[in-house]
N, C-alpha and C positions, 0 to 999 in steps of 0.2 A: 414237282419240286423245282426250285431255281437251281442254277448251276452251283452257287455257293452251298446250298443245302445238300445237293447231290455230292459235292466234294467232301463235305463233312461226313455224310453217311458212309461213303466208300472208304474214306480215310480211316474211320473207326473200324470198319470191317477188316481192312488190310492190317491195321495196327494190332488187331486182336488175334491174329493167326499165331498159334504157339510156335516157338522157335524150332522145335524138332520137325514140325510139319512144314514150316517155311523153308528150311534147308532142303527137304525132300521135294517140295514144289519147285524151288529154284533150280535144282538139278534137272528135274523133268523138263522144265522150260528151256534151259540151255542145251540139253540133249536134243530137243526138238529143233531148235534153231540150227544146230550143227548138221542135222539131216536135211535141211532145206536145200534144194538146188540153188536158190538165190544166194545162200551163204557159201556154198561150194564154189560158185563161179565168181564171187566177189573178191576183189583184192584188198579193199579197205572197208572196215566196219566203223561206221559212225556210232559210237556207243555212249554210255554214260557211266559215271562212277556212282554206285548206289548210295543213297542216303536214306535215313529214317527206315521205313519198312519197305523200300523199293526192292524189286526183284534183283538178286545178286547175279549179274551176268559176267562177273569177272573171270569165270572159267573160259570164256571166249577170248580173253585178252592174249592168250598164248597161241591162238589158232591162226590169227591173221594180223595184218597191219591195223592197228586200232587208233582211232582219233576220238578225242573227247571234246565236249563243248566248252567254250569260254564265252562269258557274257561281255560283249564289247560296247563301250559307250560310243554313241554316235552324236555328232554335232547337230543339235536342234531336232533330233529324231528320237524315237524309242530305242532303247538298248536292243541289241540283236545277238543271235548266236552265230559264232564261227567255230569251226572245228580245227583242232590242232593235234598233231601226232602225239600219241601217248608213248613216252619213253620209260615209263615205270615210276615217275615221280609226279606228285600233284601238290598243289597248295590250296588251302581252303580260302575261298573268296565268298563273302556273304553266306557262309554256311555250306557252300557247295565245293567239292574238290574239283579243281581245274588243272589241266596239264601245265607243266612248267615250260614245255617246249615252245619254241617260236616258229615251228615248222607248220605253217598254215596249209590246210587241205584246200586246193583250188580245182583239182581235177576230180570230178565226181563220176567218171566213167568206171564201171565195175565196182560201184559203191553201194553198200547196203546200210540203211539206218535202222538201228534197233532202238525203238522209241518207248520210253516209260510212260506210265499214266496211272492215275488213281483208279480209273475204270475205263472200259471199252465196250462198244456195242456191236451188234450183229451187222450193222451197216458199215462198220469200219471206222467209226469215229472214236476219239479218245477224250478223256477228261483229265487234264493236268492240274497244275497248281494255280492256273489262272493268269499267268503272265503272257501267254500267247507266243512264247519264243519259238517253240517247235513248229507251230503253224506258220509263222512268218518265214522261218528257214525253209520248210518244205514247200511253201508257195514260191519261193525264189529259186528252188532247185527241183523242178517237177520230174526230172529224170532219175532222181535218187529213189531206189526201191525202198519201201517203208514197211517194217515189221514192228507191230506193237506187241508188247508183252504185259500181261496182267494175270492175276490169280483168277481161277474159275469162279470164285464167289464175288468177283468184281467185274464179271462179264455179264452184260444185260441186254435186253432186247433193244432198248432205245434210250439214249442219253439226250439231255437238252443240248442243242447246238446253235451256233450262230453262223452267219454267212461266211465268215473268215476261217471257220474250222476246216481242216484238211483231213480227208479220209486216208486211212492206211491201206496198204495192199493186202496184208495178212495180219491176223492176230493170233498169237500163240498163248495158250493158257496151260495150266498144269493138267 
C-alpha cells in the first residue's frame, strides 16, 4: 500500500473504535506515559490537543509544564511547527487547537515530545496526516526524547517510510 492508502486504512480503523473503548484505551495509554522514567524526569512535555479520533492525552496536562504546537508560516519555506506554553486556552487555526500563549519553548533540555500518529510500527516509525511537520521538528531537535502514542490495532510490523521520516524512541499502545 502507498502512504495515502495506509493513512486511509488506519484512519478508518481508529475512527471505528467505540467511544467507551476509546476512553478506556486513552486512559491506559496516559497511565503508561506517566509511569515512564522519561516522563518523570522531564520538565516540559511537548504535547498535542487531540482532534478527531486522536488519543486524548489531556490528563497529562495537569502533570507537567505543557507546550502545544503552532504551525508557523515561514518566508519562502514550508510551514513549520513551534511549541508554545499551554496556559489553558486554545484557538482553532485551520481545524487544529493551538495555544494562545506567546511563550515559545526554546530550551529543550529535559523535554519529552508525545507524538500522535494514525499508525506506528515496530521499528519506531509513525504515519501522520502527511504534512511532515513532526518529522521536520524532530529532525531539527534531535535531543528531544520522542514517545509515540497509538492504539494497539494501529500498531503494525512495518509502515511505508521515506528518507525524511524520523524514528521515535518509544511507542505506547493500549
